Structure formats: C-alpha cells, structure tokens
Backbone bond lengths (Angstrom), bond angles and torsions (degrees), N, CA, C in turn:
res aa  C-N    CA-C-N  psi(-1)  N-CA   C-N-CA  omega(-1)  CA-C   N-CA-C  phi
1 M - - - 1.428 - - 1.526 109.97 -
2 S 1.240 117.56 144.66 1.415 124.75 177.12 1.534 112.79 -59.67
3 A 1.318 117.88 135.77 1.453 122.58 177.81 1.535 111.83 -71.10
4 A 1.363 115.98 -17.66 1.457 116.98 -170.50 1.548 110.31 -94.29
5 C 1.333 118.42 -36.90 1.468 120.01 -176.68 1.493 110.55 -155.52
6 Y 1.321 113.51 166.67 1.425 122.28 -177.33 1.567 106.63 -132.26
7 D 1.354 114.64 136.37 1.473 115.51 173.48 1.523 110.35 -99.33
8 N 1.317 111.42 169.15 1.576 115.33 -173.70 1.495 111.61 -66.53
9 I 1.349 119.39 -21.61 1.505 119.52 177.70 1.532 107.74 -71.87
10 Q 1.282 119.08 -39.92 1.459 121.16 178.00 1.528 107.65 -67.66
11 I 1.270 120.86 -40.17 1.420 123.80 -179.63 1.501 113.50 -65.49
12 L 1.326 115.78 -44.48 1.443 121.96 179.01 1.563 111.59 -66.25
13 K 1.318 115.16 -39.70 1.490 119.02 175.40 1.536 110.38 -61.49
14 A 1.364 118.15 -42.14 1.409 120.82 177.85 1.509 113.66 -62.65
15 V 1.406 113.32 -43.76 1.485 119.97 176.10 1.559 109.16 -59.60
16 D 1.316 114.76 -48.69 1.438 120.49 -178.63 1.533 113.26 -60.22
17 D 1.335 117.65 -42.95 1.414 121.33 176.57 1.510 112.42 -62.59
18 R 1.320 116.26 -42.84 1.497 121.55 178.16 1.574 108.45 -65.42
19 Q 1.333 116.13 -42.22 1.429 116.93 178.71 1.501 115.48 -65.82
20 Q 1.334 116.64 -32.37 1.479 119.84 173.91 1.551 109.91 -63.40
21 Q 1.310 118.11 -44.36 1.428 124.23 174.91 1.571 112.19 -59.08
22 N 1.286 115.71 -29.34 1.472 122.30 -179.04 1.617 108.85 -92.41
23 E 1.301 117.78 21.14 1.421 121.92 175.73 1.539 114.97 59.00
24 G 1.346 114.14 30.91 1.485 120.28 175.88 1.457 113.30 83.97
25 R 1.356 122.78 -4.61 1.458 121.07 -178.65 1.572 108.09 -74.06
26 K 1.343 112.38 157.50 1.404 115.51 177.38 1.500 112.98 -63.15
27 L 1.284 119.08 147.99 1.480 126.92 -178.44 1.510 107.09 -93.77
28 W 1.326 112.16 146.56 1.450 121.41 170.75 1.486 106.62 -131.07
29 I 1.276 116.06 84.57 1.454 124.83 -179.98 1.495 108.57 -131.95
30 S 1.430 113.26 139.80 1.443 113.16 -177.08 1.572 110.22 -78.78
31 A 1.245 115.66 160.26 1.495 122.39 178.12 1.482 106.97 -55.59
32 H 1.303 118.30 -41.73 1.475 120.46 -176.89 1.544 110.18 -61.79
33 Q 1.336 116.39 -46.35 1.493 120.96 175.82 1.413 111.96 -58.62
34 L 1.354 117.77 -45.60 1.481 124.28 -176.80 1.560 107.78 -61.42
35 L 1.239 119.28 -49.97 1.482 123.42 175.99 1.543 112.04 -54.99
36 N 1.312 115.70 -43.50 1.506 117.48 177.57 1.526 110.93 -63.68
37 E 1.338 118.00 -40.60 1.478 121.39 176.40 1.506 111.58 -63.09
38 I 1.286 115.88 -47.36 1.493 119.02 -176.26 1.506 109.41 -64.81
39 S 1.318 117.96 -41.63 1.465 122.70 -177.27 1.498 111.17 -76.29
40 G 1.383 119.44 -16.41 1.390 121.77 177.56 1.548 112.73 77.90
41 T 1.327 116.62 19.57 1.493 119.26 179.69 1.500 108.95 -125.12
42 F 1.302 113.79 166.38 1.454 118.08 178.39 1.566 107.80 -81.14
43 S 1.303 118.21 -29.25 1.433 123.14 177.94 1.514 110.92 -136.96
44 A 1.316 117.08 95.24 1.473 120.72 178.94 1.489 111.42 -63.30
45 D 1.309 118.43 151.61 1.451 123.91 175.50 1.565 109.82 -53.75
46 P 1.322 112.27 119.15 1.486 116.93 -177.17 1.543 113.39 -60.90
47 R 1.332 117.16 -19.71 1.496 120.49 176.41 1.530 109.81 -65.46
48 L 1.324 120.36 -20.55 1.426 121.40 -177.02 1.519 111.25 -83.11
49 M 1.359 116.05 -17.46 1.471 118.52 -176.11 1.500 115.76 -58.89
50 P 1.393 122.88 -48.02 1.419 118.89 -176.89 1.596 113.61 -59.46
51 G 1.331 114.73 -40.06 1.489 116.23 176.64 1.532 111.91 -68.21
52 F 1.262 113.55 -35.38 1.505 118.68 -178.07 1.514 109.00 -65.87
53 L 1.317 114.57 -45.15 1.492 120.65 -179.69 1.564 108.48 -66.38
54 Q 1.357 118.35 -33.82 1.425 119.05 176.07 1.463 112.82 -63.22
55 E 1.336 118.87 -39.61 1.461 126.40 178.41 1.584 106.85 -64.16
56 L 1.316 116.04 -40.63 1.430 118.21 177.43 1.555 112.64 -62.49
57 F 1.336 115.64 -42.63 1.451 120.88 174.10 1.501 112.58 -59.46
58 I 1.327 118.12 -40.41 1.440 122.20 -177.87 1.475 107.88 -66.89
59 A 1.373 118.79 -45.25 1.449 124.61 177.49 1.510 109.96 -57.50
60 Q 1.350 114.56 -45.12 1.484 118.15 -176.33 1.549 107.80 -64.50
61 A 1.350 118.85 -46.73 1.417 120.54 -178.52 1.532 112.27 -58.77
62 A 1.339 115.83 -29.29 1.471 121.47 178.48 1.499 112.74 -82.11
63 G 1.375 117.72 -3.09 1.418 119.93 179.26 1.514 110.94 83.41
64 Q 1.309 119.50 14.74 1.448 119.12 -172.63 1.534 112.99 -97.33
65 L 1.362 116.34 -21.52 1.477 122.44 177.38 1.485 110.97 -132.46
66 T 1.296 117.79 154.81 1.441 121.25 173.46 1.496 107.54 -129.24
67 W 1.313 114.71 156.17 1.440 119.04 169.91 1.550 108.85 -165.02
68 R 1.274 114.61 164.72 1.466 119.53 175.97 1.534 106.47 -136.46
69 L 1.310 115.97 150.03 1.459 119.87 178.47 1.544 107.17 -72.18
70 M 1.242 114.42 132.00 1.474 118.25 177.81 1.559 114.57 -73.34
71 D 1.307 113.36 -23.88 1.503 118.73 179.64 1.547 105.52 -139.56
72 Q 1.311 116.34 115.66 1.432 119.70 -178.36 1.593 113.20 -60.15
73 N 1.221 117.58 -17.34 1.460 121.94 179.27 1.510 111.75 -95.73
74 A 1.276 117.28 9.33 1.469 120.27 -175.16 1.541 111.11 -79.31
75 N 1.312 113.65 155.52 1.439 119.18 176.66 1.551 107.62 -73.39
76 P 1.338 118.88 121.84 1.461 120.63 -176.06 1.499 116.53 -57.76
77 R 1.397 115.30 -18.44 1.443 118.62 -179.56 1.551 111.99 -91.97
78 D 1.312 115.62 0.11 1.472 120.84 178.74 1.523 109.81 -84.05
79 A 1.281 118.29 108.54 1.453 122.56 -175.07 1.524 112.77 -68.38
80 N 1.316 118.38 -12.44 1.483 118.34 177.35 1.505 112.20 -73.05
81 Y 1.314 118.31 -10.23 1.502 123.31 -177.75 1.499 111.64 -103.32
82 Y 1.315 118.96 16.61 1.456 118.51 177.98 1.526 109.77 -123.86
83 P 1.392 116.32 92.45 1.422 115.87 174.75 1.575 108.37 -79.70
84 V 1.305 111.48 124.19 1.437 117.42 -172.91 1.545 109.98 -92.95
85 S 1.327 115.58 141.81 1.426 122.18 175.99 1.539 110.23 -142.53
86 A 1.215 121.19 143.19 1.433 124.77 174.96 1.500 111.56 -125.33
87 P 1.320 116.00 66.44 1.432 120.31 -172.20 1.516 114.87 -60.69
88 F 1.388 115.99 -28.38 1.404 118.22 -178.97 1.553 111.85 -61.12
89 L 1.283 115.88 -25.86 1.503 119.51 -172.59 1.535 112.03 -68.41
90 R 1.392 116.18 -29.74 1.466 119.04 -173.58 1.453 111.91 -130.54
91 E 1.345 121.71 10.73 1.437 118.79 -177.65 1.604 109.77 -66.17
92 A 1.304 117.60 -42.47 1.432 119.37 -179.92 1.544 106.94 -111.82
93 R 1.317 116.14 123.72 1.428 118.82 175.52 1.528 115.18 -77.70
94 L 1.293 114.84 113.56 1.482 118.61 179.08 1.503 109.79 -86.57
95 H 1.343 116.44 159.44 1.441 120.64 169.32 1.518 105.98 -57.10
96 P 1.315 116.48 139.40 1.462 120.57 -176.98 1.531 109.91 -58.69
97 L 1.314 121.63 -35.29 1.450 120.00 -179.36 1.569 112.85 -67.63
98 I 1.358 118.48 -38.10 1.415 120.27 173.93 1.454 112.08 -70.42
99 E 1.394 119.48 -39.40 1.393 120.82 179.40 1.507 110.97 -61.30
100 A 1.355 116.58 -47.98 1.496 120.59 -179.00 1.523 111.33 -60.86
101 E 1.299 117.51 -38.83 1.520 119.77 -177.82 1.490 113.07 -79.09
102 A 1.304 119.33 -40.52 1.454 121.67 -169.04 1.540 113.45 -96.37
103 R 1.302 119.94 -22.69 1.464 119.43 -178.30 1.500 115.51 -55.30
104 P 1.355 117.41 -43.97 1.466 115.53 -176.98 1.590 111.68 -58.43
105 Q 1.294 115.68 -40.67 1.495 118.71 177.48 1.581 113.13 -68.20
106 F 1.295 112.62 -37.39 1.439 119.93 177.93 1.551 111.58 -62.94
107 M 1.305 116.81 -40.01 1.431 121.43 -175.52 1.531 113.71 -72.74
108 I 1.406 118.17 -20.44 1.474 115.41 -170.81 1.496 117.08 -88.17
109 P 1.276 131.45 -9.46 1.428 133.44 -30.13 1.500 112.79 -90.37
110 K 1.224 116.13 116.55 1.560 125.88 173.61 1.490 105.56 -109.33
111 L 1.249 117.50 74.92 1.439 120.34 -170.44 1.558 113.06 -68.07
112 D 1.358 116.69 -35.15 1.457 117.80 174.74 1.537 109.87 -62.45
113 Q 1.371 119.07 -39.32 1.465 122.54 -179.22 1.591 106.61 -68.00
114 A 1.349 116.55 -38.15 1.486 117.57 -177.93 1.463 110.11 -67.19
115 V 1.365 121.09 -35.53 1.455 121.15 176.25 1.509 110.74 -68.38
116 F 1.288 116.93 -45.20 1.516 121.39 177.90 1.496 110.22 -56.18
117 T 1.358 115.86 -49.13 1.478 120.36 -177.64 1.522 111.06 -63.94
118 S 1.308 117.13 -36.76 1.472 118.79 174.44 1.533 114.81 -62.18
119 L 1.288 114.63 -45.32 1.435 122.79 179.85 1.584 109.71 -64.90
120 K 1.280 114.68 -39.56 1.525 120.07 176.91 1.539 108.04 -61.34
121 A 1.349 116.29 -46.38 1.457 120.22 -178.66 1.489 109.18 -62.36
122 V 1.290 120.92 -41.74 1.475 124.54 177.57 1.519 109.47 -60.95
123 E 1.330 117.09 -45.31 1.478 120.54 -177.52 1.548 108.65 -62.90
124 I 1.310 118.11 -47.17 1.422 120.85 -178.82 1.569 111.35 -61.02
125 R 1.351 113.37 -40.17 1.509 116.35 -178.50 1.534 107.44 -68.51
126 V 1.355 118.80 -40.12 1.518 119.34 -179.91 1.529 108.66 -64.19
127 R 1.299 117.35 -41.75 1.492 123.03 177.75 1.504 108.93 -55.49
128 T 1.386 115.46 -49.98 1.463 118.55 -173.60 1.532 111.13 -69.49
129 L 1.354 117.86 -45.56 1.466 120.51 179.31 1.540 113.62 -65.42
130 G 1.322 114.48 -31.49 1.520 119.89 -178.67 1.554 111.07 -83.96
131 G 1.324 118.28 -13.20 1.406 121.14 -179.59 1.512 114.78 75.66
132 Y 1.310 112.41 29.31 1.546 117.66 -178.61 1.532 109.44 -92.81
133 R 1.313 114.07 156.50 1.506 123.66 175.67 1.541 109.95 -76.51
134 D 1.330 115.10 163.40 1.496 121.58 -176.81 1.540 111.34 -60.18
135 Q 1.310 117.63 -18.18 1.467 119.02 -174.44 1.551 108.59 -79.50
136 A 1.362 118.67 -17.46 1.422 121.44 177.16 1.530 110.82 -76.56
137 I 1.356 115.51 116.19 1.467 116.79 -174.34 1.535 110.30 -140.13
138 G 1.303 115.44 164.80 1.467 120.78 171.35 1.444 120.80 54.40
139 V 1.334 115.61 -142.09 1.549 121.79 -177.94 1.504 110.89 -58.24
140 D 1.344 117.62 -42.57 1.429 120.53 -177.48 1.561 110.39 -60.04
141 L 1.300 115.83 -45.71 1.444 119.94 178.95 1.527 110.94 -60.76
142 M 1.288 117.54 -46.01 1.535 121.09 -179.22 1.555 109.25 -64.70
143 N 1.352 115.34 -41.92 1.482 117.25 -179.67 1.542 112.16 -59.07
144 R 1.368 113.96 -42.15 1.477 117.85 -179.33 1.519 113.12 -75.34
145 A 1.322 117.56 -35.77 1.425 120.91 -174.70 1.570 108.64 -71.64
146 F 1.348 116.16 -38.87 1.495 121.04 -176.27 1.473 114.74 -105.84
147 A 1.350 116.71 12.17 1.516 118.79 175.20 1.488 109.03 -56.77
148 P 1.338 116.44 164.67 1.537 119.34 178.78 1.576 111.48 -48.55
149 N 1.279 118.44 -37.15 1.499 119.59 -179.03 1.500 110.57 -110.21
150 G 1.360 116.39 17.02 1.500 120.36 -179.85 1.528 114.61 -68.39
151 P 1.318 117.93 154.77 1.471 116.78 -176.51 1.589 117.03 -66.80
152 L 1.310 113.73 -16.09 1.474 116.76 179.64 1.544 113.41 -107.00
153 T 1.347 116.79 7.87 1.467 120.37 -176.80 1.586 107.52 -72.88
154 D 1.265 113.71 131.66 1.527 118.60 176.57 1.539 108.05 -91.94
155 S 1.281 118.45 95.83 1.452 122.40 -176.38 1.481 111.79 -66.89
156 T 1.304 120.92 -14.25 1.464 123.34 177.24 1.465 111.91 -86.05
157 A 1.306 119.61 -13.16 1.508 121.65 -179.31 1.497 109.24 -71.49
158 P 1.327 120.29 148.40 1.512 123.40 177.31 1.565 105.59 -55.85
159 K 1.349 115.92 147.05 1.411 124.03 -176.70 1.479 111.21 -54.46
160 G 1.331 122.69 -36.92 1.449 124.82 -179.08 1.468 113.33 -72.42
161 E 1.332 118.07 -11.72 1.518 119.93 178.10 1.567 111.67 -103.16
162 R 1.302 116.08 3.48 1.466 119.22 178.57 1.474 109.44 -93.88
163 W 1.337 115.26 154.57 1.440 124.94 174.02 1.524 109.29 -60.72
164 S 1.282 120.04 135.99 1.477 120.07 179.88 1.506 111.85 -122.83
C-alpha cells in the first residue's frame, strides 16, 4: 500500500480481512487503530488521518462501512471516536466459490458484474457436479441437471421445491 494515502478499496479489504479473522462478527475498531494496522506501524503518520477519514466517509456514504461515534461530545475529526464495522461483508455467508469469484466486483462496486460472476460460478459448479460438457449452458443445463430424474435433483425435497 502507498505510504501517502489509502483508497476505500484498500480500507475495505483490510476490514474484510480482519473480519474474516474475527469469524465474521462485526468489528469494533477505531479508525486510528485501523490506519495503524493498514500502515503496518504502531503510530501512523498523523498527516494521513484526514485523507483516511475522508475515505471512510466515502465508504460510509456508499453503504460499505458503518460506524457510530463513541462519545457524542467528541471532535468529529478525532479518529479515535470512529469504531469501524463492515457488517455487510459477513452478514450472509456465501458459498466460498461465489464469494471468491464475485467479491472483487462487489467491492469496486460493479454489482451487475458481481451478479453475472456469481451466476457463472453457479453454472460451472452445476455443470461439474452434473457431469456435463462445456457446451451445456444456461436454462438447458439447469433443466437437465434438476429435472425429476436429473443428477442434482433432491428427491427428499418437498415436491413444491423441486424443479418441474
């Protein structure tokens, strides 16, 4: 990471990494602590803090981070009063394949690409588990894989939840 500034993608990745280490629970870390962790120092250059806080505000405005002031009388420019959390990153546990494929697009945020990548990952997985060739795609693939006698049909599922 650059010694001069950090962008919100770097910040979100650092929060996400820390949240993974925390078994998906919400984080409660101050912006000051987060900057120190990202910079790899015990005491990051204080000149970085205004830009760092600005990136946190940008990420918050985009709905990517949340925080609350720990003390309502605190100076809003004091980074010690901003516990950062990114609950959207770990609220819903995705299949690791989808998470690995779609998270990069989700983080930038290219949501349409994230959805497309997720569906592509599902299609590839269905093709692999069903033993189909690469030519099997889309609706035809799903109809065959989940047909009443298809290789991926769950015969124990209630009839209304099976592919018809």
